[in-house]
C-alpha positions, 0 to 999 in steps of 0.5 A, a space after each residue: 331661955 333656950 337651952 341645948 336638949 343634951 346639955 342643958 347649956 344656954 342657947 344664944 342668938 346672932 344676928 348680923 346686919 348688912 349694910 350699904 355705907 356711903 362715902 362719909 361712912 354713915 350706914 345707908 339701907 340694911 341689906 342683908 340680915 343672918 340670925 344664927 343660934 348657937 351653944 357652946 356643945 354644937 359644932 357648927 350654929 343654926 340659921 332656921 329656928 326649926 333646927 333650934 327646936 330639935 335641937 332645944 327647948 325653952 326653960 321657964 327660968 327668971 333671969 336678972 339682967 
């Protein structure tokens, strides 16, 4: 689990897909994907994985979902 290096709060990922939609409302080809990493202590989310690694660290935890 990714955690902020300072606050130790969990980092969450948001993935947004942009699709073309036909006249019936069905999704067609995905033409853009945006991945954002965010933590409640950060002012702005980051898009770059290298920036995530600079701000956060991986912590092995047993998480039940």
